[in-house]
C-alpha positions in Angstrom: -19.4 -16.9 25.5 -17.4 -13.9 26.4 -14.4 -15.3 24.6 -16.4 -15.6 21.3 -17.7 -12.0 21.7 -14.1 -10.7 22.3 -12.8 -12.6 19.2 -15.6 -11.2 17.1 -14.8 -7.7 18.2 -11.1 -8.2 17.5 -12.0 -9.6 14.0 -14.3 -6.7 13.2 -11.7 -4.2 14.3 -9.2 -5.8 11.9 -11.7 -5.4 9.1 -12.4 -1.7 9.9 -9.4 -0.5 7.9 -7.8 1.2 10.9 -4.0 1.0 10.8 -2.4 -1.0 13.6 -0.4 1.1 16.0 2.8 -0.7 14.9 2.5 0.4 11.3 4.5 3.4 10.0 2.4 6.5 9.4 2.8 9.4 7.0 4.2 12.6 8.5 4.0 16.0 6.8 4.5 19.6 7.7 3.1 22.8 6.5 5.4 25.8 6.6 4.1 29.3 7.4 5.7 32.7 7.6 8.4 32.5 5.0 9.8 36.0 4.5 11.1 35.1 1.0 11.3 32.3 -1.5 15.1 32.5 -1.6 17.3 29.5 -0.7 16.0 26.3 0.8 14.5 24.8 4.0 16.8 22.6 5.9 14.7 20.0 7.7 15.7 17.8 10.6 13.4 15.1 11.9 14.5 13.0 14.9 13.2 10.8 17.6 16.3 11.1 19.8 16.4 14.0 22.3 20.2 14.0 22.3 20.2 14.8 18.6 17.7 17.7 18.6 17.7 20.2 17.0 20.8 19.3 15.0 20.3 15.7 13.9 23.4 15.4 11.7 24.9 12.8 14.1 21.6 10.9 14.6 22.0 7.4 12.9 18.2 7.3 12.2 17.8 10.9 11.1 15.8 12.4 8.3 17.8 15.4 7.3 17.1 17.0 3.9 16.6 20.2 2.0 13.5 21.3 0.2 12.8 24.5 -1.9 11.8 27.5 0.2 8.1 27.7 -0.3 5.1 27.6 2.0 2.6 24.9 2.1 2.7 21.1 2.8 5.9 19.1 2.6 5.7 15.3 2.9 8.3 13.8 5.2 7.6 10.2 4.6 6.3 7.2 6.6 7.7 6.9 10.1 7.5 4.2 12.7 5.5 4.9 15.9 7.2 7.0 18.5 7.8 10.6 19.5 9.5 12.9 16.9 10.6 16.5 16.7 11.2 18.7 13.7 13.6 21.6 13.3 13.6 23.8 10.3 16.1 26.5 9.1 15.2 28.8 6.3 18.7 28.8 4.7 18.1 31.9 2.6 21.6 32.2 1.2 21.9 28.5 0.4 25.1 27.8 2.3 23.7 24.8 4.1 23.8 26.1 7.6 22.2 28.6 10.1 23.9 32.0 9.9 24.0 33.9 13.2 25.1 37.3 14.4 26.2 37.4 18.1 24.5 34.1 18.6 21.2 35.4 17.2 19.8 33.6 14.0 20.0 35.7 10.9 17.8 33.3 9.1 14.4 31.9 10.0 13.9 28.9 12.3 10.9 26.8 13.2 10.0 23.8 15.3 7.2 21.3 15.5 4.5 22.3 17.9 5.7 25.9 17.6 7.1 26.2 21.2 8.0 29.7 22.5 11.5 30.6 21.6 13.6 32.4 24.2 17.3 31.9 24.4 18.4 29.0 22.1 16.5 26.1 20.6 13.6 24.6 22.5 13.8 21.2 24.2 13.0 18.0 22.4 10.1 17.6 24.9 8.5 20.9 24.0 8.8 20.2 20.2 8.0 16.5 20.2 4.8 15.0 18.9 3.5 11.4 18.7 3.2 9.3 15.6 0.8 6.4 16.2 -2.2 5.0 14.3 -2.9 7.9 11.9 -1.1 10.3 9.6 0.3 13.4 11.2 0.7 17.0 10.0 2.6 19.6 11.8 1.9 23.3 11.1 5.2 25.1 11.7 5.6 28.8 11.8 9.0 30.2 11.0 10.4 33.0 13.2 12.9 35.6 12.2 14.9 37.5 14.8 17.0 39.9 12.5 
């Protein structure tokens, strides 16, 4: 009897339209606090702590540039796991973060908006889970100079 009830519950759960945890989910970000519409946003999405915040050496990275504008940006479907996003507002379009005495001259932002002190935040403080439902990260850019 209990076996049939359990099977019925599992069957109904499958019909409910909920995505299984193993299915890729859409991830997007909303960018806030742009000081200008110049240049581009360099976006790095990774699930490997050793490749955060610069994911250029990550074999599974999502690294791309989008126009510098506020609002939502679709990042695509991602497999379940923990991810972190790093953004550079590359205002002069040279494809890198410009610094002065180690201080960013262009805006930077990270998923979960961790407090920025000296250097980039840890993967742990910026990471978020992807599992079972679409995810949107609201990321506020910070300018130091």
